[in-house]
Backbone bond lengths (Angstrom), bond angles and torsions (degrees), N, CA, C in turn:
res aa  C-N    CA-C-N  psi(-1)  N-CA   C-N-CA  omega(-1)  CA-C   N-CA-C  phi
1 M - - - 1.462 - - 1.519 110.12 -
2 A 1.320 115.98 138.48 1.458 120.51 -176.54 1.524 111.74 -71.89
3 T 1.319 115.77 146.73 1.461 121.51 169.28 1.518 107.53 -77.29
4 R 1.338 116.32 124.90 1.469 121.35 -174.50 1.523 109.58 -98.27
5 W 1.339 114.96 117.97 1.460 121.76 -174.84 1.524 111.66 -99.81
6 G 1.326 114.99 140.78 1.455 122.22 165.21 1.513 107.80 -110.58
7 I 1.316 117.09 139.74 1.464 121.55 -176.97 1.527 109.24 -109.85
8 C 1.317 116.01 119.15 1.465 122.28 -179.35 1.519 109.33 -100.09
9 S 1.330 115.70 108.23 1.466 125.56 -178.51 1.522 109.58 95.52
10 A 1.322 115.37 136.40 1.463 121.05 -174.70 1.524 111.54 -111.35
11 G 1.326 116.16 41.61 1.454 121.44 -179.61 1.517 112.96 -89.64
12 R 1.323 114.92 -164.24 1.463 120.58 -172.91 1.531 113.02 -68.51
13 I 1.344 116.96 -42.16 1.460 117.79 -178.76 1.524 110.46 -69.73
14 S 1.344 117.11 -32.84 1.469 119.65 176.77 1.521 110.44 -66.26
15 N 1.334 116.82 -38.42 1.467 120.69 175.23 1.522 110.31 -56.12
16 D 1.333 115.77 -49.56 1.456 119.44 -176.93 1.528 111.89 -67.34
17 F 1.324 116.63 -34.22 1.463 119.85 178.31 1.529 110.57 -64.42
18 V 1.333 116.71 -42.91 1.466 120.05 179.84 1.532 110.61 -67.14
19 V 1.326 117.12 -40.52 1.469 120.00 176.36 1.533 109.68 -60.49
20 A 1.334 116.55 -41.97 1.464 120.51 178.66 1.529 111.03 -62.76
21 L 1.332 117.04 -41.65 1.468 120.30 177.38 1.521 111.41 -59.17
22 Q 1.322 116.04 -34.13 1.458 120.54 -177.70 1.527 112.89 -73.64
23 T 1.335 117.68 -8.81 1.467 120.27 173.34 1.532 110.97 -85.52
24 L 1.335 116.16 -8.81 1.468 121.47 178.99 1.529 110.41 -95.74
25 P 1.316 118.88 160.59 1.469 121.00 -178.61 1.532 111.86 -58.90
26 A 1.327 116.69 133.18 1.465 121.97 -178.87 1.525 111.69 -62.51
27 Q 1.325 117.39 -26.41 1.460 119.48 178.92 1.530 111.91 -74.96
28 D 1.347 116.35 -9.84 1.467 120.52 179.46 1.529 113.03 -104.85
29 H 1.328 117.36 -32.29 1.460 121.17 -175.39 1.528 110.58 -136.99
30 Q 1.313 115.80 129.86 1.464 121.40 175.41 1.525 109.57 -135.36
31 V 1.338 116.11 135.05 1.462 120.38 172.44 1.524 106.80 -95.39
32 V 1.328 116.46 117.43 1.465 119.84 -173.88 1.520 113.00 -103.94
33 A 1.347 117.58 -18.22 1.462 118.76 -178.08 1.518 110.46 -160.51
34 V 1.336 115.13 152.34 1.462 122.23 174.06 1.521 108.24 -133.97
35 A 1.323 116.78 145.63 1.459 121.15 177.80 1.519 109.62 -131.82
36 A 1.324 115.12 142.73 1.463 122.50 174.66 1.519 107.78 -142.01
37 R 1.318 117.11 167.15 1.466 120.22 178.55 1.520 111.68 -69.55
38 D 1.339 115.48 -22.81 1.464 121.46 177.87 1.526 108.62 -112.57
39 L 1.326 117.46 119.52 1.457 121.37 -176.12 1.524 111.77 -60.72
40 N 1.327 117.47 -39.71 1.461 120.31 179.53 1.528 111.26 -62.16
41 H 1.322 115.62 -38.49 1.469 120.19 177.51 1.526 109.98 -64.04
42 A 1.329 115.68 -43.54 1.466 120.11 178.57 1.524 111.13 -63.18
43 K 1.328 116.63 -42.14 1.468 120.40 179.90 1.526 111.40 -63.76
44 Q 1.339 116.64 -40.33 1.463 119.93 178.92 1.518 110.77 -65.32
45 F 1.327 115.99 -42.01 1.461 121.52 177.66 1.527 110.18 -61.38
46 A 1.332 115.86 -44.93 1.460 120.83 179.42 1.525 111.52 -61.93
47 Q 1.321 115.95 -40.60 1.463 120.37 179.04 1.526 110.94 -65.01
48 N 1.327 115.94 -41.91 1.467 120.43 -178.85 1.524 112.38 -62.98
49 H 1.344 115.57 -29.36 1.470 119.07 -173.08 1.535 113.15 -117.44
50 N 1.323 116.63 11.75 1.474 120.77 179.07 1.531 112.19 55.88
51 I 1.324 115.89 45.84 1.457 122.21 178.26 1.533 108.41 -94.55
52 P 1.327 119.02 129.23 1.472 121.33 -172.56 1.528 115.32 -62.51
53 K 1.353 117.47 -38.34 1.461 119.56 -172.76 1.531 111.74 -124.40
54 A 1.340 115.51 140.73 1.464 122.08 176.85 1.518 108.79 -129.36
55 Y 1.332 115.86 134.13 1.461 121.32 -178.69 1.525 110.63 -122.03
56 G 1.317 115.26 147.67 1.459 121.29 177.85 1.510 113.45 -96.60
57 T 1.335 117.16 1.72 1.465 121.84 174.14 1.519 109.24 -138.69
58 Y 1.323 115.49 152.97 1.459 120.05 178.24 1.525 111.26 -75.61
59 E 1.322 116.84 -25.29 1.463 120.75 177.20 1.525 111.01 -61.17
60 E 1.338 116.56 -39.89 1.470 119.95 178.99 1.527 111.00 -63.17
61 L 1.327 115.52 -39.53 1.458 119.67 177.99 1.527 110.03 -64.32
62 A 1.329 116.14 -42.16 1.462 120.72 -179.61 1.527 112.13 -62.09
63 K 1.334 116.51 -32.93 1.467 121.35 -176.56 1.524 113.10 -86.48
64 D 1.329 117.79 -8.97 1.461 120.77 -177.96 1.532 109.96 -65.61
65 P 1.328 118.37 119.90 1.466 120.46 -175.96 1.528 113.70 -77.00
66 D 1.339 117.40 -9.53 1.463 120.47 -174.62 1.520 113.46 -94.39
67 I 1.339 117.41 13.74 1.469 121.44 -176.17 1.525 110.63 -109.85
68 D 1.331 116.09 130.22 1.460 121.73 177.56 1.524 112.08 -89.62
69 V 1.329 116.48 -36.92 1.469 120.80 -175.71 1.520 108.73 -151.55
70 V 1.329 115.82 142.38 1.464 122.10 179.72 1.518 109.87 -107.79
71 Y 1.320 115.48 131.45 1.463 121.47 171.35 1.520 108.33 -94.00
72 V 1.339 116.99 117.96 1.467 121.78 -179.51 1.522 108.63 -96.85
73 G 1.326 115.35 105.65 1.461 121.15 -178.46 1.513 113.73 -109.13
74 A 1.340 117.12 13.74 1.461 121.59 178.47 1.528 110.06 -74.19
75 I 1.345 117.11 169.60 1.460 120.29 179.16 1.527 110.24 -67.45
76 H 1.326 116.47 151.30 1.460 119.82 -168.41 1.526 116.34 -66.81
77 P 1.348 122.34 -22.76 1.465 117.98 176.12 1.530 114.00 -61.32
78 V 1.341 117.52 -19.97 1.469 119.55 -179.77 1.526 112.59 -105.00
79 H 1.317 117.94 3.63 1.463 120.83 -178.09 1.523 112.21 -57.59
80 R 1.331 116.45 -47.37 1.461 119.55 -175.90 1.521 111.34 -55.57
81 D 1.322 116.72 -52.67 1.466 119.72 -175.60 1.523 111.97 -65.65
82 L 1.326 116.81 -38.59 1.461 119.95 -178.65 1.528 111.50 -69.22
83 V 1.313 116.42 -45.07 1.458 119.56 -179.16 1.528 110.53 -62.93
84 L 1.328 117.11 -41.69 1.465 120.14 177.25 1.528 111.35 -62.44
85 L 1.331 116.49 -37.86 1.466 120.87 176.55 1.526 110.50 -58.48
86 F 1.322 116.75 -47.38 1.466 120.11 -178.12 1.528 111.37 -69.41
87 F 1.318 117.36 -36.75 1.466 120.08 175.80 1.523 111.35 -60.26
88 N 1.326 115.54 -41.43 1.467 120.02 -177.79 1.524 112.29 -64.03
89 H 1.334 116.12 -16.62 1.467 120.46 176.30 1.528 111.19 -110.82
90 G 1.325 116.08 19.14 1.455 121.14 172.07 1.515 115.86 74.23
91 K 1.329 116.77 21.31 1.461 119.73 -177.18 1.530 111.98 -91.36
92 N 1.331 115.81 140.45 1.458 121.97 167.91 1.525 108.39 -74.56
93 V 1.344 116.52 152.20 1.464 119.50 -173.36 1.524 112.08 -137.85
94 L 1.333 114.94 133.21 1.457 123.48 164.33 1.517 105.80 -108.76
95 C 1.331 117.39 110.91 1.463 121.63 -172.75 1.516 111.13 -108.19
96 E 1.325 116.43 128.77 1.461 120.64 178.97 1.528 110.85 -55.52
97 K 1.317 114.25 152.61 1.460 119.93 177.32 1.536 109.47 -78.43
98 P 1.342 119.19 156.24 1.442 123.87 -19.79 1.522 109.87 -67.56
99 M 1.334 116.29 150.57 1.457 120.35 -173.87 1.528 112.06 -57.34
100 A 1.328 116.41 -35.50 1.464 120.49 179.76 1.523 108.34 -156.89
101 M 1.324 115.99 -177.87 1.458 120.86 -172.44 1.522 113.90 -82.38
102 N 1.333 117.51 -20.84 1.459 119.54 -178.39 1.526 109.69 -158.23
103 L 1.319 115.13 175.50 1.461 120.86 -176.16 1.522 111.92 -63.83
104 T 1.322 117.27 -38.66 1.464 120.62 -179.98 1.524 111.34 -59.19
105 E 1.346 115.93 -44.93 1.466 119.94 179.86 1.523 111.54 -66.79
106 V 1.321 117.10 -39.83 1.464 120.62 179.24 1.530 110.03 -62.07
107 K 1.324 116.76 -45.06 1.462 120.15 177.84 1.527 111.14 -60.77
108 E 1.322 116.32 -39.09 1.464 120.77 179.62 1.522 110.89 -62.91
109 L 1.330 116.99 -42.50 1.464 120.75 -179.61 1.527 111.23 -67.82
110 I 1.319 116.95 -40.17 1.457 120.37 179.02 1.523 109.99 -64.06
111 S 1.316 116.33 -44.50 1.464 120.92 178.39 1.525 111.29 -61.46
112 A 1.348 115.87 -41.37 1.468 120.27 -179.81 1.523 111.29 -67.16
113 A 1.323 117.42 -38.63 1.466 120.88 178.64 1.530 110.30 -60.64
114 R 1.315 115.34 -42.44 1.466 119.19 -179.32 1.526 111.04 -71.11
115 K 1.329 116.10 -36.66 1.458 119.98 178.33 1.524 111.24 -63.01
116 H 1.332 116.77 -42.47 1.470 121.16 -177.30 1.533 112.00 -88.10
117 N 1.347 116.42 -4.57 1.462 121.74 178.08 1.530 111.71 58.81
118 V 1.338 115.42 47.76 1.460 121.54 179.16 1.520 110.16 -121.38
119 F 1.317 115.57 163.05 1.464 122.24 178.96 1.524 110.00 -80.56
120 L 1.324 115.88 138.51 1.464 122.35 174.60 1.516 109.09 -141.29
121 M 1.337 116.08 133.62 1.462 120.76 174.02 1.516 109.62 -144.37
122 E 1.328 114.86 139.36 1.460 121.18 173.17 1.523 108.45 -80.99
123 A 1.329 116.43 129.54 1.467 120.93 -169.15 1.526 112.84 -84.34
124 F 1.314 116.09 64.31 1.466 119.61 168.92 1.530 107.10 -81.97
125 W 1.329 115.27 84.31 1.465 120.75 -171.69 1.516 113.41 -59.03
126 S 1.341 116.99 -27.87 1.459 120.73 -179.50 1.524 111.72 -55.81
127 R 1.323 117.13 -35.11 1.462 122.23 -176.51 1.526 113.22 -55.88
128 F 1.329 116.07 -23.47 1.462 119.97 -171.34 1.528 112.97 -107.09
129 F 1.340 116.09 3.12 1.463 120.14 175.10 1.533 109.49 -69.25
130 P 1.328 117.66 148.53 1.462 120.17 177.17 1.527 113.43 -54.08
131 V 1.346 117.67 -33.17 1.466 120.95 177.54 1.527 110.40 -59.70
132 Y 1.311 116.88 -45.84 1.465 120.63 179.32 1.525 111.14 -67.84
133 E 1.325 116.03 -39.69 1.469 119.62 177.58 1.534 110.04 -58.38
134 E 1.325 116.01 -43.70 1.468 120.61 -179.34 1.524 110.69 -66.99
135 I 1.326 117.42 -38.95 1.466 120.54 178.05 1.527 110.39 -60.43
136 R 1.327 116.51 -46.31 1.471 119.28 179.46 1.522 111.56 -60.95
137 T 1.333 116.54 -39.25 1.470 120.58 177.90 1.524 110.81 -63.55
138 L 1.331 116.11 -46.27 1.470 120.78 -179.08 1.525 111.45 -63.02
139 L 1.326 116.57 -41.09 1.463 119.84 179.42 1.527 110.79 -66.45
140 H 1.334 116.35 -39.78 1.462 120.51 178.41 1.531 110.69 -63.50
141 Q 1.324 115.95 -36.22 1.463 121.23 -179.91 1.523 113.20 -81.34
142 K 1.345 116.71 -2.27 1.469 122.04 -176.33 1.526 111.14 57.29
143 A 1.333 115.94 37.83 1.464 121.22 -175.63 1.521 113.25 -62.77
144 I 1.335 117.70 -26.73 1.469 120.07 177.18 1.540 110.37 -116.71
145 G 1.316 115.62 24.32 1.459 119.80 179.39 1.525 111.49 75.00
146 E 1.313 116.10 -147.42 1.463 120.97 178.93 1.528 109.74 -87.15
147 V 1.311 116.22 127.23 1.463 120.78 179.80 1.522 109.68 -70.50
148 K 1.335 116.03 129.02 1.458 121.11 -178.40 1.534 112.57 -114.41
149 V 1.338 116.32 -38.80 1.465 120.15 -176.72 1.524 110.01 -138.01
150 V 1.313 115.46 134.47 1.468 121.57 173.22 1.517 107.71 -120.97
151 R 1.324 116.21 131.91 1.462 120.93 176.30 1.530 108.48 -126.46
152 V 1.313 116.38 134.15 1.463 119.89 -178.55 1.519 109.08 -150.50
153 E 1.329 116.14 145.25 1.469 120.57 -179.80 1.523 109.50 -144.88
154 F 1.318 114.37 148.61 1.458 120.72 178.72 1.526 107.00 -149.46
155 G 1.315 115.68 113.66 1.457 120.14 179.87 1.508 112.36 -143.34
156 V 1.323 116.43 127.69 1.466 123.46 172.81 1.526 107.50 -142.74
157 N 1.322 116.69 156.43 1.457 120.68 179.41 1.525 109.49 -82.96
158 L 1.329 115.37 110.79 1.459 121.24 -178.98 1.534 111.85 -118.97
159 L 1.321 117.09 14.18 1.460 120.09 -173.58 1.524 113.18 -66.03
160 N 1.329 117.06 -18.72 1.472 120.19 177.99 1.525 112.59 -97.33
161 V 1.342 116.64 10.43 1.465 121.66 179.41 1.527 108.62 -104.86
162 P 1.337 118.71 108.95 1.472 120.53 -176.76 1.518 113.59 -53.35
163 R 1.328 117.13 -41.49 1.464 121.18 -179.67 1.522 111.30 -57.80
164 A 1.320 117.24 -29.68 1.459 120.96 -175.62 1.529 113.44 -86.70
165 V 1.313 117.78 -25.23 1.461 119.80 -173.34 1.525 114.28 -107.39
166 E 1.328 117.92 -17.04 1.459 120.27 -177.40 1.528 110.82 -89.91
167 K 1.324 115.77 127.62 1.462 120.86 -177.02 1.529 111.70 -61.88
168 E 1.347 116.38 -41.10 1.468 119.27 -177.13 1.529 112.21 -69.69
169 L 1.327 117.40 -15.02 1.464 121.05 177.29 1.535 111.44 -97.33
170 G 1.332 116.08 8.02 1.460 119.96 178.89 1.513 112.72 77.96
171 G 1.343 115.89 33.69 1.457 120.46 -175.19 1.517 114.16 -73.32
172 G 1.326 114.56 178.16 1.451 122.09 179.11 1.510 112.73 118.17
173 A 1.327 115.62 142.81 1.462 121.01 -177.01 1.522 112.58 -62.28
174 L 1.332 116.69 -34.27 1.459 119.08 -176.36 1.527 111.92 -69.66
175 L 1.332 117.22 -46.31 1.462 120.52 179.81 1.522 112.07 -70.21
176 D 1.337 116.53 -32.68 1.463 119.11 -174.49 1.520 112.53 -82.95
177 I 1.333 117.05 -51.24 1.465 119.31 -175.80 1.529 113.51 -125.20
178 G 1.334 116.60 -29.28 1.454 119.47 -177.77 1.514 113.30 -65.07
179 C 1.328 116.59 -26.54 1.468 119.70 178.70 1.527 111.07 -61.19
180 Y 1.342 117.51 -26.83 1.461 119.81 175.83 1.529 110.47 -64.73
181 C 1.323 115.97 -37.05 1.463 120.33 178.70 1.524 111.08 -67.82
182 I 1.349 115.67 -44.39 1.457 120.37 -178.70 1.526 111.08 -63.61
183 Q 1.343 116.41 -43.85 1.467 117.89 179.90 1.523 111.80 -67.41
184 F 1.338 117.38 -30.78 1.463 120.70 178.10 1.529 109.75 -64.12
185 C 1.333 116.04 -48.12 1.465 120.05 178.35 1.522 110.54 -59.79
186 S 1.314 116.59 -42.09 1.460 121.20 -179.74 1.516 111.32 -63.86
187 M 1.328 116.89 -40.49 1.459 120.09 179.18 1.527 110.78 -63.74
188 V 1.329 116.39 -44.61 1.465 120.35 -178.91 1.526 110.48 -59.05
189 F 1.329 116.55 -40.04 1.471 120.77 -179.77 1.525 111.89 -94.68
190 N 1.339 115.37 21.76 1.469 122.69 168.16 1.520 113.53 57.99
191 G 1.340 116.00 39.67 1.455 120.15 176.08 1.516 114.65 71.21
192 E 1.317 116.66 17.62 1.472 120.88 179.19 1.534 109.97 -73.91
193 K 1.307 116.48 141.48 1.462 120.41 177.64 1.528 109.31 -78.08
194 P 1.338 117.92 126.99 1.466 119.12 179.93 1.524 111.25 -66.90
195 E 1.341 115.37 150.49 1.460 120.25 178.42 1.527 110.96 -71.48
196 S 1.328 116.44 -31.60 1.461 119.82 178.22 1.523 110.33 -153.17
197 I 1.317 115.06 155.60 1.468 122.67 178.52 1.521 107.73 -130.64
198 T 1.325 115.94 127.01 1.471 121.15 176.58 1.513 108.97 -124.75
199 A 1.316 116.53 126.57 1.466 120.86 -176.90 1.525 110.86 -128.80
200 K 1.325 115.68 136.76 1.457 122.32 174.29 1.526 108.06 -134.13
201 G 1.335 116.48 137.11 1.454 117.75 -179.68 1.504 112.82 -177.39
202 F 1.322 114.99 -167.04 1.459 122.38 -175.77 1.519 109.95 -133.76
203 L 1.324 115.63 151.83 1.451 122.13 175.93 1.525 110.09 -105.81
204 T 1.311 115.75 157.34 1.461 120.87 173.64 1.527 109.47 -80.45
205 D 1.323 115.95 172.60 1.465 120.33 176.37 1.523 111.65 -63.41
206 T 1.346 115.92 -22.30 1.471 120.06 179.65 1.526 112.24 -86.45
207 G 1.343 116.58 -2.23 1.456 119.91 174.18 1.508 115.84 87.17
208 V 1.334 117.75 26.58 1.460 121.02 174.92 1.528 108.60 -121.44
209 V 1.328 116.05 166.72 1.464 120.60 -176.25 1.531 110.62 -68.50
210 E 1.324 115.66 124.07 1.464 121.16 176.01 1.527 111.21 -95.46
211 T 1.355 115.80 -48.85 1.464 122.15 179.09 1.517 108.29 -143.63
212 V 1.324 116.87 138.06 1.463 120.03 176.49 1.526 109.99 -151.19
213 S 1.325 114.49 142.57 1.464 121.76 169.72 1.520 107.91 -117.71
214 V 1.317 115.46 136.12 1.463 121.60 -174.80 1.523 109.07 -125.59
215 I 1.322 116.36 130.34 1.466 122.03 174.08 1.518 108.20 -108.61
216 L 1.324 115.59 120.78 1.462 121.78 177.15 1.529 108.03 -106.83
217 Q 1.323 115.79 118.50 1.463 120.74 179.38 1.523 108.80 -99.75
218 Y 1.340 115.90 125.60 1.452 121.49 179.16 1.532 109.94 -111.71
219 S 1.316 115.54 164.49 1.462 120.17 178.93 1.527 110.17 -60.82
220 G 1.318 115.78 156.54 1.454 120.23 177.53 1.511 114.20 72.06
221 K 1.342 116.58 29.14 1.469 122.08 177.68 1.524 112.62 56.88
222 R 1.329 115.02 44.84 1.464 121.10 175.72 1.528 108.86 -110.95
223 Q 1.313 115.62 145.67 1.462 119.34 -171.81 1.526 111.61 -143.99
224 A 1.337 114.95 145.19 1.466 121.41 172.36 1.520 108.30 -126.66
225 I 1.323 115.81 137.27 1.462 122.25 179.07 1.521 108.31 -123.48
226 A 1.311 116.36 121.34 1.466 121.41 -177.57 1.524 109.43 -124.16
227 T 1.317 116.86 133.73 1.466 122.57 177.12 1.513 109.00 -126.78
228 C 1.337 115.80 134.35 1.455 119.26 173.81 1.521 109.68 -139.47
229 T 1.311 116.12 150.70 1.451 121.87 179.06 1.512 109.92 -154.01
230 M 1.328 115.81 146.79 1.466 119.29 171.43 1.523 110.20 -113.43
231 L 1.345 114.60 20.76 1.464 121.14 179.42 1.518 112.06 -92.68
232 T 1.340 116.72 -34.15 1.457 120.71 -174.30 1.527 110.46 -156.25
233 E 1.314 115.11 166.32 1.466 121.30 177.03 1.528 109.80 -75.97
234 L 1.322 116.72 134.84 1.456 122.86 173.14 1.533 109.01 -107.40
235 P 1.326 118.42 167.48 1.472 119.31 175.98 1.529 112.38 -59.76
236 N 1.336 117.12 -23.78 1.467 122.29 176.04 1.524 112.15 56.15
237 Q 1.314 113.61 64.92 1.456 121.01 179.41 1.521 109.89 -128.79
238 A 1.307 115.72 160.04 1.456 121.13 176.65 1.520 109.56 -136.39
239 A 1.324 115.56 148.55 1.469 120.35 178.42 1.517 109.84 -143.59
240 I 1.328 114.66 136.21 1.460 122.19 174.99 1.523 106.12 -114.42
241 C 1.314 116.54 113.13 1.459 121.33 -172.01 1.525 110.59 -108.16
242 G 1.329 115.20 119.70 1.447 121.09 -178.40 1.512 112.14 -116.28
243 T 1.306 116.15 178.88 1.463 121.01 -178.45 1.521 112.53 -72.22
244 K 1.362 116.92 -13.50 1.467 119.31 -178.29 1.526 112.95 -127.16
245 G 1.338 118.03 13.66 1.459 118.16 178.90 1.513 112.57 159.05
246 I 1.337 114.04 -175.25 1.470 121.08 -175.88 1.530 109.94 -134.57
247 I 1.324 115.45 136.28 1.463 122.70 170.22 1.525 107.14 -107.97
248 Q 1.332 117.20 127.73 1.458 120.49 -178.14 1.531 111.03 -124.59
249 I 1.326 115.15 141.41 1.462 121.75 167.73 1.520 106.26 -109.07
250 P 1.335 118.17 106.89 1.471 120.41 -173.96 1.520 113.79 -68.75
251 S 1.339 117.14 -25.93 1.458 121.46 176.17 1.516 106.96 -132.50
252 F 1.337 116.39 95.13 1.454 121.06 -170.63 1.528 111.34 -73.17
253 M 1.295 117.25 -81.72 1.452 124.47 -177.67 1.534 110.52 42.66
254 W 1.342 117.42 -139.75 1.472 118.45 -175.81 1.528 112.37 -109.39
255 S 1.323 117.04 -7.21 1.470 118.85 -172.51 1.526 111.45 -141.07
256 P 1.320 118.16 67.69 1.460 121.15 -175.68 1.523 112.99 -69.80
257 T 1.322 115.65 140.00 1.465 120.23 -179.14 1.530 113.04 -124.61
258 S 1.315 117.09 9.07 1.465 119.46 175.02 1.522 110.06 -147.76
259 L 1.329 114.84 154.44 1.461 121.88 -176.44 1.521 108.72 -141.63
260 I 1.328 116.13 136.82 1.463 121.68 177.61 1.526 108.20 -115.69
261 V 1.318 116.25 119.80 1.464 121.64 179.49 1.523 108.21 -117.39
262 N 1.328 115.34 112.34 1.468 121.46 -177.92 1.533 111.53 49.47
263 G 1.329 115.11 44.31 1.457 121.38 173.80 1.511 115.44 90.70
264 K 1.328 118.58 -10.17 1.468 121.74 -179.53 1.517 110.19 -101.46
265 E 1.353 116.15 122.91 1.459 120.77 -176.02 1.530 111.66 -98.13
266 T 1.338 115.07 138.57 1.466 122.42 174.14 1.517 108.01 -126.80
267 K 1.331 117.08 135.43 1.465 121.54 -179.47 1.526 110.80 -103.89
268 Y 1.326 114.95 145.65 1.465 121.95 -178.29 1.535 108.09 -132.83
269 P 1.333 118.51 82.61 1.465 120.81 -177.52 1.530 112.44 -66.05
270 V 1.338 115.41 146.85 1.472 120.51 178.97 1.528 109.42 -81.89
271 P 1.336 117.74 163.96 1.469 120.59 178.39 1.527 111.52 -58.73
272 P 1.338 118.06 140.24 1.468 121.02 -179.09 1.524 112.12 -79.75
273 T 1.337 115.79 155.79 1.459 121.75 173.21 1.518 108.52 -154.30
274 T 1.310 115.83 156.19 1.476 120.49 175.36 1.529 110.34 -104.15
275 K 1.317 117.63 -0.75 1.460 121.18 -175.78 1.528 111.27 -88.07
276 Q 1.318 115.38 160.32 1.460 121.22 -176.50 1.525 111.54 -67.57
277 L 1.343 115.17 133.51 1.453 121.92 175.77 1.525 108.93 -124.24
278 H 1.334 116.26 151.13 1.462 120.94 -179.07 1.521 112.94 -105.03
279 F 1.336 117.16 -17.40 1.452 120.96 -178.38 1.527 109.45 -129.12
280 S 1.330 115.92 148.88 1.458 120.45 -175.67 1.527 111.69 -64.07
281 N 1.327 114.56 136.94 1.472 122.73 175.30 1.525 113.61 58.50
282 S 1.342 117.54 25.55 1.457 117.76 -169.46 1.530 114.30 -78.88
283 T 1.334 118.92 -1.91 1.467 116.77 166.80 1.527 109.72 -65.61
284 G 1.335 115.66 -13.87 1.464 120.30 174.42 1.518 113.47 -66.66
285 L 1.325 117.45 -9.30 1.467 120.21 172.01 1.523 110.79 -62.35
286 S 1.317 116.14 -18.03 1.467 120.37 178.71 1.522 111.73 -63.92
287 Y 1.328 117.12 -28.55 1.462 119.85 -178.49 1.533 111.04 -64.53
288 E 1.351 116.41 -45.62 1.466 118.11 179.62 1.530 111.24 -70.79
289 A 1.347 116.99 -33.47 1.466 120.13 178.65 1.526 110.63 -62.55
290 E 1.316 116.96 -43.69 1.459 120.08 178.86 1.531 110.63 -67.07
291 H 1.317 116.73 -35.58 1.469 119.54 176.61 1.531 110.80 -62.50
292 V 1.322 116.39 -42.68 1.463 120.08 177.58 1.526 110.11 -60.27
293 R 1.326 116.74 -44.17 1.470 120.19 178.12 1.523 110.84 -57.18
294 Q 1.312 116.89 -46.07 1.462 120.35 -178.71 1.528 111.22 -63.83
295 C 1.326 116.67 -38.25 1.468 120.29 176.73 1.526 110.77 -62.27
296 L 1.333 116.18 -44.71 1.464 120.30 -178.61 1.524 111.16 -66.06
297 L 1.336 116.51 -39.42 1.465 119.83 179.03 1.528 111.47 -62.89
298 K 1.335 116.22 -30.31 1.464 121.27 179.78 1.523 112.56 -87.94
299 G 1.346 116.23 -3.18 1.455 119.49 -179.40 1.516 114.28 77.29
300 L 1.330 117.30 17.03 1.465 120.68 -179.51 1.527 110.48 -75.33
301 K 1.326 116.42 150.55 1.457 122.40 178.50 1.523 111.58 -106.42
302 E 1.323 116.63 -4.04 1.454 121.16 172.72 1.519 108.84 -156.44
303 S 1.321 115.40 164.52 1.458 121.00 -176.50 1.522 111.34 -85.85
304 P 1.323 117.86 138.89 1.468 119.70 173.99 1.525 112.29 -74.66
305 I 1.325 117.27 -15.21 1.462 121.70 -179.27 1.525 111.95 -96.33
306 M 1.326 117.68 -36.89 1.466 122.99 176.04 1.517 107.42 -125.75
307 S 1.328 115.43 77.57 1.461 121.12 -172.12 1.525 111.65 -75.67
308 L 1.313 115.66 161.25 1.460 121.09 176.87 1.521 110.90 -68.38
309 T 1.314 116.96 -32.86 1.467 120.43 176.12 1.515 110.75 -61.02
310 E 1.337 115.94 -40.70 1.467 118.41 179.68 1.520 111.52 -73.71
311 S 1.327 117.69 -34.28 1.467 119.42 174.84 1.519 110.29 -59.53
312 E 1.328 116.44 -40.69 1.467 120.64 177.50 1.528 110.47 -65.02
313 L 1.330 117.23 -41.14 1.463 121.05 178.18 1.523 110.88 -62.06
314 L 1.340 116.89 -45.88 1.466 120.47 -179.79 1.523 110.72 -61.28
315 A 1.326 116.82 -41.71 1.459 120.54 179.34 1.526 110.70 -62.41
316 S 1.330 116.72 -38.67 1.467 120.14 179.53 1.526 111.06 -68.12
317 M 1.339 116.67 -36.98 1.464 120.81 179.17 1.528 110.76 -68.13
318 I 1.318 116.46 -44.00 1.460 120.53 178.84 1.524 110.86 -64.39
319 E 1.330 116.36 -38.96 1.469 120.21 179.02 1.537 110.63 -64.78
320 E 1.308 116.92 -38.23 1.467 120.73 178.28 1.531 110.42 -64.95
321 V 1.324 117.12 -41.99 1.469 120.68 177.28 1.528 110.12 -62.23
322 H 1.296 116.77 -46.70 1.469 120.44 177.83 1.526 110.67 -58.16
323 S 1.315 116.69 -41.72 1.460 120.89 -179.79 1.523 111.38 -61.78
324 Q 1.330 116.28 -43.79 1.469 119.88 -179.70 1.522 112.23 -67.28
325 L 1.319 116.71 -23.71 1.469 120.38 178.22 1.533 111.67 -91.07
326 G 1.331 116.38 0.84 1.455 119.92 175.64 1.518 115.09 90.30
327 L 1.346 116.92 18.31 1.461 120.76 179.67 1.525 109.90 -98.93
């Protein structure tokens, strides 16, 4: 039986998520409804993607009995209220990153998910790419020995994107793209809480993070260094350095498709599509969608790969960085 998806918000990332779902077998995934604040927008989205039902309110989507799981693709300042709405109607939720605006909200959502006995996962889609799967395998096998240093960077010019620069829209380099760096470091160190966090950076005139570098110190003299900026393009590379070798992602960003292990490169192309996409390699959203399906089929209430405990840890780390920058 197919997993029946409801789509919350008809924006660009929701478009790409639905296109990605359409690269998967129809007997496994079906989009049955979409909701937006504007009914005409929802209807146009539904028409573009052959979705049977379109709603002009999120409440209607929450009440739809034919939905197994809701994908929340709205901007993050409204994540808390939307996710709670869907929980109150017994819906499972895949919520775009960051899950909420601060640690308090993240804890509230996790508590609510457990109270309502529903599935919740933060949609860090990168975690489910074959590149990440291979990294986890290599680390488990100790293929590069003991990891000592992790370096990662993510920088693109987003200063002309209102969502990225306006505080009320949840802007800032750390929440928008830097969180990918933080979660990468956390994954490499298996969700371990760092012993210390040191952050240095700059804010924009609008009061959000423009550029920041973060040093995460772990036990046993292990360290991760993450840099993100929305001021300019960076080389956007990542490296995991161990006592017996190096794992490199030559093009980090959010959707890596190649991996270099001790000098040998392997490519992992994403599923093809002829439909319009707004973000690079975003048919790779299919990987996290299939993971959610597998979790639901097993009756799980959270992901073993992107756990709620780690979402809480990431939120606490991001909040600490914001605090050190004066936010």
